[in-house]
N, CA, C and O of each residue as an XYZ file, in Angstrom:
248
protein
N      86.268    130.795     95.422
C      86.750    129.356     94.826
C      87.960    127.835     95.641
O      89.174    127.660     95.533
N      87.543    127.524     95.932
C      88.747    126.110     96.478
C      89.839    125.965     96.055
O      89.595    125.565     94.917
N      91.147    126.008     96.170
C      92.301    125.632     95.707
C      92.262    124.584     95.189
O      91.566    123.741     95.756
N      92.842    124.259     94.151
C      93.114    122.804     94.123
C      94.541    121.868     94.047
O      95.438    121.798     93.207
N      94.360    121.358     95.018
C      96.229    120.324     95.754
C      96.537    118.765     94.589
O      95.853    117.799     94.251
N      97.155    118.980     94.458
C      97.439    116.721     94.025
C      97.478    116.347     95.873
O      98.107    116.742     96.854
N      96.224    115.202     95.519
C      96.495    114.542     96.454
C      97.272    113.531     96.207
O      97.411    113.269     97.402
N      97.900    112.734     95.694
C      99.014    112.526     95.966
C      99.766    112.910     96.999
O      99.922    112.377     98.097
N     100.423    114.327     96.340
C     101.303    114.943     97.290
C     100.506    115.010     99.106
O     100.836    114.636    100.232
N      99.574    115.574     98.602
C      98.765    116.022    100.017
C      99.091    114.112    101.487
O      99.427    114.047    102.669
N      98.803    113.242    100.637
C      98.555    111.646    101.356
C     100.028    111.966    101.514
O     100.229    112.112    102.720
N     101.623    112.213    100.533
C     102.170    111.135    101.459
C     103.385    112.270    101.751
O     104.600    112.088    101.680
N     102.193    114.272    102.322
C     103.205    114.752    102.967
C     102.264    114.406    104.028
O     102.672    115.233    104.843
N     101.277    113.788    104.656
C     100.482    112.916    106.031
C     101.184    111.771    106.107
O     101.602    111.618    107.255
N     101.381    111.220    105.646
C     102.244    110.189    105.668
C     104.053    110.518    106.642
O     104.480    109.853    107.586
N     104.390    111.113    106.311
C     105.896    111.895    106.842
C     105.771    113.000    107.533
O     106.746    113.738    107.674
N     104.605    113.288    108.057
C     104.543    114.375    108.994
C     103.756    113.100    110.566
O     103.630    113.431    111.745
N     103.436    111.897    110.014
C     102.850    110.605    110.769
C     104.284    109.759    111.853
O     104.700    109.353    112.938
N     104.466    109.979    110.426
C     106.403    108.997    110.682
C     107.366    109.608    111.081
O     108.429    109.070    111.388
N     107.016    111.445    111.164
C     107.827    112.674    111.929
C     107.816    112.130    113.043
O     108.794    111.628    113.597
N     106.344    112.206    113.595
C     105.814    111.950    115.146
C     105.719    110.709    115.547
O     105.391    110.572    116.725
N     105.888    109.842    114.983
C     106.471    108.414    115.403
C     107.464    108.356    115.977
O     107.422    107.717    117.028
N     108.951    109.054    115.525
C     109.719    108.762    115.740
C     110.521    109.867    117.015
O     111.431    109.653    117.816
N     109.836    110.852    116.777
C     109.500    111.885    118.159
C     109.454    111.535    119.061
O     110.311    111.779    119.910
N     108.018    110.522    119.335
C     107.288    109.847    120.669
C     108.897    108.289    120.741
O     109.440    107.987    121.803
N     109.220    107.715    119.540
C     109.944    106.949    120.336
C     111.272    107.310    120.814
O     112.097    106.534    121.297
N     111.405    108.632    120.623
C     112.687    109.250    120.629
C     113.010    109.409    122.158
O     114.052    109.229    122.788
N     111.607    109.855    122.576
C     111.608    110.504    123.937
C     111.380    108.976    124.908
O     111.822    109.073    126.053
N     110.749    107.629    124.547
C     110.306    105.887    124.859
C     111.478    105.496    125.560
O     111.692    104.965    126.650
N     112.522    106.117    124.154
C     113.574    104.315    124.018
C     114.904    105.420    123.852
O     115.939    105.216    124.487
N     114.774    106.470    123.038
C     115.649    107.240    123.812
C     117.041    106.939    124.894
O     116.862    107.618    125.905
N     117.806    106.472    124.948
C     119.325    107.627    125.723
C     120.543    107.498    125.668
O     121.286    106.656    125.164
N     120.755    108.806    126.479
C     121.960    109.217    125.399
C     123.290    108.312    126.212
O     123.212    107.968    127.391
N     124.785    107.952    125.096
C     126.057    107.423    125.635
C     126.278    106.849    126.952
O     126.665    105.731    127.292
N     125.967    107.796    127.559
C     126.599    108.588    128.036
C     125.770    107.238    129.722
O     126.106    106.284    130.423
N     124.601    108.182    129.475
C     123.551    106.643    129.739
C     123.644    104.951    129.310
O     123.680    103.824    129.804
N     123.649    105.366    128.579
C     123.862    103.152    128.576
C     125.264    103.489    129.137
O     124.398    103.454    130.010
N     125.937    103.645    129.362
C     127.777    103.218    129.689
C     126.967    103.405    131.068
O     127.136    102.342    131.665
N     126.233    104.184    131.792
C     126.815    104.063    133.267
C     125.775    102.713    133.858
O     126.130    101.964    134.769
N     124.343    102.594    133.068
C     124.192    100.974    133.177
C     124.335    100.081    132.664
O     123.503     99.187    132.825
N     125.533     99.867    131.736
C     126.181     99.232    131.715
C     127.151     98.485    132.557
O     127.442     97.291    132.634
N     127.786    100.149    133.499
C     128.838     99.900    134.813
C     128.040     99.412    135.695
O     128.392     98.356    136.221
N     126.991     99.914    136.032
C     126.156     98.947    137.216
C     125.812     98.125    136.910
O     125.600     97.643    138.023
N     125.438     97.218    136.097
C     124.331     96.182    136.097
C     126.207     95.264    135.844
O     126.019     94.049    135.788
N     127.601     95.589    135.720
C     128.917     94.868    135.658
C     129.214     94.321    136.938
O     129.683     93.207    137.169
N     128.778     95.546    138.051
C     128.734     96.108    139.352
C     127.920     94.852    140.454
O     128.201     94.207    141.464
N     126.838     95.014    139.559
C     125.702     93.780    140.269
C     126.062     92.694    140.759
O     126.142     91.991    141.766
N     126.411     92.896    138.782
C     127.072     91.626    138.435
C     128.201     90.345    139.667
O     128.115     89.304    140.318
N     129.106     91.392    139.301
C     130.855     90.620    140.410
C     130.336     91.093    141.287
O     131.112     90.690    142.153
N     129.458     91.776    141.932
C     128.492     91.710    143.424
C     128.502     90.013    144.099
O     129.110     89.291    144.889
N     127.704     90.024    143.434
C     126.802     88.477    143.283
C     127.924     87.499    143.827
O     128.240     86.822    144.805
N     128.408     87.953    142.261
C     129.833     86.174    141.620
C     130.431     85.810    142.980
O     130.687     84.693    143.429
N     130.603     87.095    143.562
C     132.077     87.633    144.778
C     130.898     86.940    146.201
O     131.377     87.116    147.321
N     129.574     86.264    146.176
C     128.771     85.844    147.019
C     128.384     84.936    146.412
O     127.175     84.707    146.371
N     128.926     84.464    146.022
C     128.606     82.781    145.637
C     128.891     82.190    146.078
O     129.846     82.418    146.821
N     128.342     80.968    146.013
C     129.080     79.734    146.926
C     129.763     77.953    146.615
O     129.327     76.966    146.021
N     130.820     78.219    147.261
C     131.668     77.311    146.094
C     130.039     76.013    145.951
O     129.890     75.743    144.760
N     129.426     75.597    146.462
C     128.786     73.896    145.949
C     127.451     75.301    145.066
O     126.331     74.865    145.333
N     127.349     76.217    144.493
C     127.063     76.712    143.800
C     127.318     76.672    142.732
O     126.535     76.717    141.783
N     128.498     76.578    142.718
C     129.753     76.416    141.536
C     128.992     75.472    140.112
O     127.765     75.568    140.087
N     129.122     75.296    139.881
C     129.150     74.343    138.491
C     129.779     73.857    137.600
O     129.354     73.208    136.644
N     131.107     74.215    137.927
C     132.631     73.844    137.702
C     132.374     72.940    138.586
O     133.257     72.162    138.948
């Protein structure tokens, strides 16, 4: 004889598992450590300063 299950609990359990799997995928795809974010921000700031240092006076809107 088949085991009796509560369909409501089974549906909620499956939904939680799907949500956890989606969260794992998002962590792998979008997640960066604090150090990685700081390094990327520092590199961008350095590149911006370098570019601004080479700006011509007539290009300056001020």
